[in-house]
LUMTI-434366 format. One record per residue (C-alpha): residue number from 0; residue in three letters; x, y, z. Coordinates in steps of 0.02 Angstrom, whole numbers, plus 50000, padded with zeros to 5 digits. Example, Ala and Ser with C-alpha at 12.3 -4.5 7.8 and 13.67 -1.06 7.14 Angstrom:
// residues 2
+-----+-----+-------+-------+-------+
!   n ! res !    c1 !    c2 !    c3 !
+-----+-----+-------+-------+-------+
!   0 ! Ala ! 50615 ! 49775 ! 50390 !
!   1 ! Ser ! 50684 ! 49947 ! 50357 !
+-----+-----+-------+-------+-------+
// end
This chain:
// residues 307
+-----+-----+-------+-------+-------+
!   n ! res !    c1 !    c2 !    c3 !
+-----+-----+-------+-------+-------+
!   0 ! Met ! 50000 ! 50000 ! 50000 !
!   1 ! Ile ! 50062 ! 50175 ! 49956 !
!   2 ! Arg ! 50015 ! 50319 ! 50071 !
!   3 ! Thr ! 50013 ! 50475 ! 49962 !
!   4 ! Val ! 50018 ! 50662 ! 49989 !
!   5 ! Ala ! 49975 ! 50744 ! 49822 !
!   6 ! Leu ! 50043 ! 50907 ! 49752 !
!   7 ! Leu ! 50008 ! 50990 ! 49584 !
!   8 ! Leu ! 50160 ! 51081 ! 49518 !
!   9 ! Leu ! 50108 ! 51204 ! 49384 !
!  10 ! Pro ! 50236 ! 51234 ! 49244 !
!  11 ! Met ! 50281 ! 51415 ! 49284 !
!  12 ! Pro ! 50451 ! 51495 ! 49250 !
!  13 ! Ala ! 50575 ! 51477 ! 49392 !
!  14 ! Ala ! 50761 ! 51455 ! 49417 !
!  15 ! Ala ! 50791 ! 51274 ! 49462 !
!  16 ! Ile ! 50945 ! 51225 ! 49561 !
!  17 ! Thr ! 51101 ! 51168 ! 49469 !
!  18 ! Leu ! 51198 ! 51037 ! 49567 !
!  19 ! Asp ! 51387 ! 51028 ! 49552 !
!  20 ! Met ! 51453 ! 50852 ! 49530 !
!  21 ! Pro ! 51637 ! 50804 ! 49550 !
!  22 ! Ser ! 51737 ! 50820 ! 49390 !
!  23 ! Asn ! 51760 ! 50630 ! 49387 !
!  24 ! Ala ! 51571 ! 50608 ! 49367 !
!  25 ! Ser ! 51491 ! 50577 ! 49198 !
!  26 ! Leu ! 51307 ! 50583 ! 49150 !
!  27 ! Ser ! 51258 ! 50408 ! 49094 !
!  28 ! Val ! 51076 ! 50439 ! 49049 !
!  29 ! Gln ! 50941 ! 50571 ! 49064 !
!  30 ! Thr ! 50753 ! 50560 ! 49037 !
!  31 ! Ile ! 50635 ! 50709 ! 49036 !
!  32 ! Glu ! 50445 ! 50700 ! 49040 !
!  33 ! Gly ! 50362 ! 50869 ! 49010 !
!  34 ! Leu ! 50214 ! 50829 ! 49121 !
!  35 ! Asp ! 50212 ! 50672 ! 49227 !
!  36 ! Asp ! 50188 ! 50606 ! 49404 !
!  37 ! Tyr ! 50323 ! 50559 ! 49530 !
!  38 ! Ala ! 50288 ! 50473 ! 49695 !
!  39 ! Met ! 50439 ! 50520 ! 49801 !
!  40 ! Pro ! 50466 ! 50409 ! 49955 !
!  41 ! Ile ! 50468 ! 50509 ! 50117 !
!  42 ! Gly ! 50479 ! 50363 ! 50238 !
!  43 ! Pro ! 50545 ! 50185 ! 50252 !
!  44 ! Trp ! 50455 ! 50032 ! 50188 !
!  45 ! Thr ! 50342 ! 49958 ! 50322 !
!  46 ! Ala ! 50210 ! 49823 ! 50332 !
!  47 ! Gln ! 50083 ! 49960 ! 50298 !
!  48 ! Gly ! 50170 ! 50012 ! 50138 !
!  49 ! Leu ! 50274 ! 50161 ! 50082 !
!  50 ! Ala ! 50238 ! 50343 ! 50125 !
!  51 ! Val ! 50263 ! 50451 ! 49971 !
!  52 ! Leu ! 50243 ! 50632 ! 49919 !
!  53 ! Ser ! 50158 ! 50625 ! 49749 !
!  54 ! Ala ! 50186 ! 50772 ! 49631 !
!  55 ! Thr ! 50145 ! 50819 ! 49452 !
!  56 ! Gly ! 50258 ! 50925 ! 49340 !
!  57 ! Glu ! 50411 ! 50906 ! 49231 !
!  58 ! Val ! 50500 ! 50747 ! 49290 !
!  59 ! Arg ! 50686 ! 50740 ! 49253 !
!  60 ! Gln ! 50787 ! 50582 ! 49295 !
!  61 ! Gln ! 50976 ! 50571 ! 49283 !
!  62 ! Ala ! 51101 ! 50434 ! 49320 !
!  63 ! Trp ! 51283 ! 50482 ! 49353 !
!  64 ! Arg ! 51434 ! 50370 ! 49361 !
!  65 ! Val ! 51576 ! 50427 ! 49475 !
!  66 ! Glu ! 51747 ! 50354 ! 49439 !
!  67 ! Ala ! 51796 ! 50340 ! 49622 !
!  68 ! Pro ! 51768 ! 50161 ! 49682 !
!  69 ! Gly ! 51830 ! 50198 ! 49858 !
!  70 ! Leu ! 51696 ! 50327 ! 49899 !
!  71 ! Thr ! 51555 ! 50276 ! 50016 !
!  72 ! Thr ! 51373 ! 50319 ! 49981 !
!  73 ! Leu ! 51386 ! 50453 ! 50117 !
!  74 ! Gln ! 51534 ! 50531 ! 50028 !
!  75 ! Leu ! 51438 ! 50527 ! 49864 !
!  76 ! Leu ! 51281 ! 50611 ! 49930 !
!  77 ! Gln ! 51330 ! 50726 ! 50074 !
!  78 ! Pro ! 51402 ! 50865 ! 49963 !
!  79 ! Leu ! 51246 ! 50861 ! 49854 !
!  80 ! Gln ! 51132 ! 50865 ! 50007 !
!  81 ! Ser ! 51231 ! 51014 ! 50072 !
!  82 ! Gln ! 51206 ! 51105 ! 49908 !
!  83 ! Leu ! 51019 ! 51072 ! 49912 !
!  84 ! Glu ! 51001 ! 51132 ! 50092 !
!  85 ! Ala ! 51104 ! 51288 ! 50054 !
!  86 ! Ala ! 50983 ! 51323 ! 49911 !
!  87 ! Gly ! 50833 ! 51313 ! 50027 !
!  88 ! Phe ! 50782 ! 51130 ! 50010 !
!  89 ! Glu ! 50716 ! 51042 ! 50165 !
!  90 ! Thr ! 50773 ! 50863 ! 50192 !
!  91 ! Leu ! 50613 ! 50765 ! 50220 !
!  92 ! Phe ! 50688 ! 50592 ! 50239 !
!  93 ! Thr ! 50855 ! 50504 ! 50224 !
!  94 ! Cys ! 50900 ! 50321 ! 50250 !
!  95 ! Thr ! 51021 ! 50182 ! 50206 !
!  96 ! Asp ! 50984 ! 50009 ! 50135 !
!  97 ! Thr ! 50917 ! 49910 ! 50284 !
!  98 ! Val ! 50840 ! 50063 ! 50368 !
!  99 ! Cys ! 50753 ! 50110 ! 50205 !
! 100 ! Gly ! 50678 ! 49938 ! 50190 !
! 101 ! Gly ! 50804 ! 49844 ! 50084 !
! 102 ! Phe ! 50732 ! 49752 ! 49934 !
! 103 ! Asp ! 50554 ! 49817 ! 49960 !
! 104 ! Phe ! 50604 ! 50000 ! 49965 !
! 105 ! Arg ! 50720 ! 49983 ! 49815 !
! 106 ! Phe ! 50585 ! 49909 ! 49705 !
! 107 ! Ala ! 50448 ! 50026 ! 49766 !
! 108 ! Thr ! 50540 ! 50182 ! 49706 !
! 109 ! Pro ! 50584 ! 50225 ! 49525 !
! 110 ! Val ! 50764 ! 50180 ! 49481 !
! 111 ! Leu ! 50841 ! 50196 ! 49309 !
! 112 ! Pro ! 50895 ! 50027 ! 49239 !
! 113 ! Ala ! 51069 ! 49952 ! 49244 !
! 114 ! Pro ! 51204 ! 49974 ! 49185 !
! 115 ! Asp ! 51171 ! 50162 ! 49192 !
! 116 ! Met ! 51113 ! 50154 ! 49373 !
! 117 ! His ! 51186 ! 50011 ! 49477 !
! 118 ! Val ! 51105 ! 49972 ! 49645 !
! 119 ! Asp ! 51183 ! 49856 ! 49774 !
! 120 ! Leu ! 51038 ! 49804 ! 49888 !
! 121 ! Gly ! 51157 ! 49796 ! 50035 !
! 122 ! Asp ! 51241 ! 49963 ! 50004 !
! 123 ! Tyr ! 51133 ! 50110 ! 49953 !
! 124 ! Arg ! 51080 ! 50279 ! 50023 !
! 125 ! Tyr ! 50925 ! 50385 ! 49986 !
! 126 ! Ile ! 50880 ! 50568 ! 50019 !
! 127 ! Ala ! 50713 ! 50656 ! 49986 !
! 128 ! Thr ! 50705 ! 50847 ! 49983 !
! 129 ! Arg ! 50576 ! 50983 ! 49953 !
! 130 ! Arg ! 50584 ! 51171 ! 49919 !
! 131 ! Glu ! 50444 ! 51299 ! 49904 !
! 132 ! Arg ! 50487 ! 51467 ! 49828 !
! 133 ! Asp ! 50374 ! 51602 ! 49754 !
! 134 ! Gly ! 50226 ! 51486 ! 49775 !
! 135 ! Gln ! 50308 ! 51345 ! 49677 !
! 136 ! Val ! 50356 ! 51176 ! 49748 !
! 137 ! Glu ! 50508 ! 51078 ! 49686 !
! 138 ! Leu ! 50551 ! 50900 ! 49740 !
! 139 ! Ile ! 50721 ! 50818 ! 49719 !
! 140 ! Ser ! 50771 ! 50643 ! 49773 !
! 141 ! Leu ! 50947 ! 50571 ! 49773 !
! 142 ! Phe ! 50990 ! 50386 ! 49768 !
! 143 ! Ala ! 51169 ! 50323 ! 49779 !
! 144 ! Ser ! 51251 ! 50153 ! 49772 !
! 145 ! Arg ! 51416 ! 50082 ! 49714 !
! 146 ! Ser ! 51500 ! 49936 ! 49630 !
! 147 ! Thr ! 51678 ! 49875 ! 49648 !
! 148 ! Ser ! 51733 ! 49994 ! 49511 !
! 149 ! Ala ! 51627 ! 50153 ! 49528 !
! 150 ! Gly ! 51495 ! 50251 ! 49621 !
! 151 ! Phe ! 51321 ! 50285 ! 49551 !
! 152 ! Ile ! 51204 ! 50430 ! 49587 !
! 153 ! Gln ! 51024 ! 50450 ! 49529 !
! 154 ! Val ! 50940 ! 50621 ! 49534 !
! 155 ! Ile ! 50752 ! 50638 ! 49511 !
! 156 ! Arg ! 50677 ! 50813 ! 49503 !
! 157 ! Val ! 50495 ! 50861 ! 49483 !
! 158 ! Gly ! 50442 ! 51042 ! 49463 !
! 159 ! Ala ! 50420 ! 51177 ! 49333 !
! 160 ! Val ! 50506 ! 51161 ! 49164 !
! 161 ! Asp ! 50694 ! 51173 ! 49185 !
! 162 ! Glu ! 50798 ! 51211 ! 49032 !
! 163 ! Ser ! 50967 ! 51178 ! 49113 !
! 164 ! Pro ! 51024 ! 51003 ! 49168 !
! 165 ! Val ! 51119 ! 50964 ! 49326 !
! 166 ! Ala ! 51297 ! 51021 ! 49291 !
! 167 ! Val ! 51470 ! 50947 ! 49312 !
! 168 ! Ala ! 51584 ! 51056 ! 49416 !
! 169 ! Asp ! 51739 ! 51128 ! 49334 !
! 170 ! Thr ! 51849 ! 51072 ! 49480 !
! 171 ! Pro ! 51864 ! 50908 ! 49575 !
! 172 ! Ala ! 51789 ! 50986 ! 49732 !
! 173 ! Val ! 51603 ! 50993 ! 49759 !
! 174 ! Arg ! 51590 ! 51173 ! 49815 !
! 175 ! Ala ! 51434 ! 51210 ! 49916 !
! 176 ! Val ! 51407 ! 51168 ! 50100 !
! 177 ! Thr ! 51285 ! 51226 ! 50231 !
! 178 ! Pro ! 51364 ! 51366 ! 50335 !
! 179 ! Gln ! 51373 ! 51353 ! 50524 !
! 180 ! Arg ! 51224 ! 51439 ! 50604 !
! 181 ! Ala ! 51208 ! 51513 ! 50777 !
! 182 ! Gly ! 51146 ! 51403 ! 50919 !
! 183 ! Thr ! 51206 ! 51267 ! 51036 !
! 184 ! Leu ! 51265 ! 51099 ! 50969 !
! 185 ! Ala ! 51105 ! 51014 ! 51028 !
! 186 ! Gln ! 50996 ! 51147 ! 50946 !
! 187 ! Gln ! 51091 ! 51134 ! 50783 !
! 188 ! Leu ! 51084 ! 50945 ! 50779 !
! 189 ! Glu ! 50898 ! 50942 ! 50813 !
! 190 ! Thr ! 50862 ! 51082 ! 50688 !
! 191 ! Asn ! 50986 ! 51053 ! 50547 !
! 192 ! Gly ! 51051 ! 50877 ! 50579 !
! 193 ! Arg ! 51235 ! 50928 ! 50579 !
! 194 ! Phe ! 51363 ! 51031 ! 50673 !
! 195 ! Ile ! 51545 ! 51076 ! 50641 !
! 196 ! Leu ! 51658 ! 51038 ! 50790 !
! 197 ! Ala ! 51748 ! 51201 ! 50757 !
! 198 ! Asp ! 51864 ! 51204 ! 50909 !
! 199 ! Leu ! 51957 ! 51046 ! 50856 !
! 200 ! Ala ! 52126 ! 51080 ! 50776 !
! 201 ! Phe ! 52220 ! 50974 ! 50649 !
! 202 ! Glu ! 52382 ! 51019 ! 50562 !
! 203 ! Thr ! 52404 ! 50983 ! 50377 !
! 204 ! Gly ! 52437 ! 50797 ! 50356 !
! 205 ! Ser ! 52401 ! 50753 ! 50538 !
! 206 ! Ala ! 52259 ! 50651 ! 50613 !
! 207 ! Glu ! 52313 ! 50677 ! 50794 !
! 208 ! Leu ! 52189 ! 50758 ! 50912 !
! 209 ! Gly ! 52274 ! 50854 ! 51052 !
! 210 ! Asp ! 52255 ! 50822 ! 51238 !
! 211 ! Ser ! 52157 ! 50983 ! 51264 !
! 212 ! Val ! 51980 ! 50985 ! 51332 !
! 213 ! Phe ! 51868 ! 51032 ! 51185 !
! 214 ! Ser ! 51703 ! 51116 ! 51224 !
! 215 ! Ser ! 51620 ! 51044 ! 51069 !
! 216 ! Leu ! 51660 ! 50865 ! 51124 !
! 217 ! Asp ! 51591 ! 50902 ! 51299 !
! 218 ! Gln ! 51429 ! 50963 ! 51218 !
! 219 ! Leu ! 51420 ! 50817 ! 51097 !
! 220 ! Ala ! 51449 ! 50691 ! 51236 !
! 221 ! Asp ! 51312 ! 50773 ! 51341 !
! 222 ! Tyr ! 51194 ! 50765 ! 51191 !
! 223 ! Leu ! 51229 ! 50581 ! 51156 !
! 224 ! Ile ! 51212 ! 50533 ! 51339 !
! 225 ! Ala ! 51046 ! 50625 ! 51349 !
! 226 ! Asn ! 50988 ! 50546 ! 51186 !
! 227 ! Pro ! 51046 ! 50364 ! 51191 !
! 228 ! Asn ! 50937 ! 50318 ! 51040 !
! 229 ! Arg ! 51024 ! 50447 ! 50930 !
! 230 ! Thr ! 51164 ! 50390 ! 50814 !
! 231 ! Val ! 51286 ! 50507 ! 50729 !
! 232 ! Ala ! 51421 ! 50502 ! 50596 !
! 233 ! Leu ! 51583 ! 50594 ! 50629 !
! 234 ! Val ! 51637 ! 50657 ! 50458 !
! 235 ! Gly ! 51816 ! 50714 ! 50434 !
! 236 ! His ! 51869 ! 50846 ! 50308 !
! 237 ! Thr ! 52040 ! 50907 ! 50247 !
! 238 ! Asp ! 52117 ! 51051 ! 50152 !
! 239 ! Ser ! 52164 ! 51021 ! 49970 !
! 240 ! Val ! 52350 ! 50986 ! 49998 !
! 241 ! Gly ! 52387 ! 50813 ! 49926 !
! 242 ! Ser ! 52290 ! 50686 ! 49824 !
! 243 ! Leu ! 52107 ! 50645 ! 49846 !
! 244 ! Asp ! 52138 ! 50464 ! 49900 !
! 245 ! Val ! 52265 ! 50518 ! 50032 !
! 246 ! Asn ! 52150 ! 50654 ! 50097 !
! 247 ! Ile ! 51999 ! 50539 ! 50108 !
! 248 ! Ala ! 52101 ! 50417 ! 50211 !
! 249 ! Leu ! 52168 ! 50559 ! 50320 !
! 250 ! Ser ! 51996 ! 50635 ! 50348 !
! 251 ! Lys ! 51927 ! 50467 ! 50403 !
! 252 ! Gln ! 52073 ! 50447 ! 50524 !
! 253 ! Arg ! 52031 ! 50618 ! 50597 !
! 254 ! Ala ! 51851 ! 50568 ! 50621 !
! 255 ! Gly ! 51913 ! 50406 ! 50698 !
! 256 ! Ser ! 52020 ! 50504 ! 50822 !
! 257 ! Val ! 51866 ! 50599 ! 50879 !
! 258 ! Leu ! 51766 ! 50438 ! 50893 !
! 259 ! Glu ! 51900 ! 50358 ! 51002 !
! 260 ! Arg ! 51906 ! 50513 ! 51114 !
! 261 ! Leu ! 51718 ! 50506 ! 51140 !
! 262 ! Val ! 51727 ! 50321 ! 51183 !
! 263 ! Ser ! 51880 ! 50329 ! 51296 !
! 264 ! Ala ! 51852 ! 50496 ! 51384 !
! 265 ! Tyr ! 51663 ! 50504 ! 51391 !
! 266 ! Asp ! 51609 ! 50320 ! 51387 !
! 267 ! Ile ! 51498 ! 50348 ! 51234 !
! 268 ! Pro ! 51443 ! 50178 ! 51163 !
! 269 ! Arg ! 51523 ! 50138 ! 50996 !
! 270 ! Ala ! 51351 ! 50088 ! 50931 !
! 271 ! Gln ! 51303 ! 50273 ! 50931 !
! 272 ! Leu ! 51453 ! 50323 ! 50825 !
! 273 ! Glu ! 51529 ! 50296 ! 50654 !
! 274 ! Ala ! 51677 ! 50381 ! 50570 !
! 275 ! Glu ! 51685 ! 50433 ! 50387 !
! 276 ! Gly ! 51798 ! 50544 ! 50282 !
! 277 ! Met ! 51762 ! 50664 ! 50139 !
! 278 ! Gly ! 51939 ! 50724 ! 50101 !
! 279 ! Tyr ! 51933 ! 50895 ! 50019 !
! 280 ! Leu ! 51767 ! 50867 ! 49929 !
! 281 ! Ser ! 51663 ! 50980 ! 50042 !
! 282 ! Pro ! 51760 ! 51139 ! 50087 !
! 283 ! Val ! 51688 ! 51280 ! 50192 !
! 284 ! Ala ! 51823 ! 51405 ! 50140 !
! 285 ! Asn ! 51945 ! 51443 ! 50000 !
! 286 ! Asn ! 52097 ! 51328 ! 50001 !
! 287 ! Val ! 52203 ! 51466 ! 49922 !
! 288 ! Thr ! 52230 ! 51549 ! 50092 !
! 289 ! Glu ! 52304 ! 51477 ! 50252 !
! 290 ! Asp ! 52150 ! 51531 ! 50351 !
! 291 ! Gly ! 52040 ! 51441 ! 50225 !
! 292 ! Arg ! 52143 ! 51282 ! 50235 !
! 293 ! Thr ! 52135 ! 51288 ! 50425 !
! 294 ! Ala ! 51945 ! 51305 ! 50419 !
! 295 ! Asn ! 51932 ! 51158 ! 50299 !
! 296 ! Arg ! 52028 ! 51043 ! 50416 !
! 297 ! Arg ! 51881 ! 50997 ! 50525 !
! 298 ! Val ! 51765 ! 50861 ! 50589 !
! 299 ! Glu ! 51577 ! 50878 ! 50572 !
! 300 ! Val ! 51446 ! 50779 ! 50667 !
! 301 ! Val ! 51293 ! 50723 ! 50567 !
! 302 ! Ile ! 51138 ! 50639 ! 50640 !
! 303 ! Thr ! 51106 ! 50470 ! 50557 !
! 304 ! Ser ! 50954 ! 50420 ! 50659 !
! 305 ! Thr ! 50791 ! 50416 ! 50561 !
! 306 ! Glu ! 50674 ! 50432 ! 50712 !
+-----+-----+-------+-------+-------+
// end
């Protein structure tokens, strides 16, 4: 059974978002229907069926192949989600394979056929977003998976007619991220789902976390202790000095250092934590300057709980 919330999206002129993909991404296939329906999942598959937001408008589907076999589905989608949120999109729902509903979820949502869009039923990630601007609603869903040789991203957009496709960035870095907003760590996590642990310090090429007492870790530990059902990902980031592969490994090591500190110093259960690394793919500042590179060497906490 499909539980549907219906929207009618009238084809009025509007500037649709253009997503920046990494330069090692290539568009495998694109389909455009001038006026069609799209039932976008906004909840996991359950025994009662799948909750969807059903919309009518121009439906554009794209499948992208990313020549970076080592990237996780989080690394594939987080920069795109950041771009969407920075452009005013609200994340309605996000999940990974088993949390989404595995086989049932995969085959209840539209997915472009292989080989253009490969889906590993045990390794995929999904995000549903919505934006309303000038009285017009736009829906975008992202679906990522990977094979042993590449990553795969599907983008489905429904809204007014859009003359420009999703674009490939001119540089390897995916540029846009959500800026830090005012408020306590707990407030930011509950409102925006992420928070930069800005008082942590890493030198170029180093994954060592100093012996200092960091206020952000005190706050994060308090939040996790008060919310034992919450799970978070610690996501490491680097400046652009060095190769992508080296920086992805380094950023994951940095996130791992923070995870170990939370476990050893604050007794946070490992089950609440995971560590990932983005390398230099999601900068918050310009890597041309030393101040910018310092800002980009950071660890961000992202809520992964779906309830």
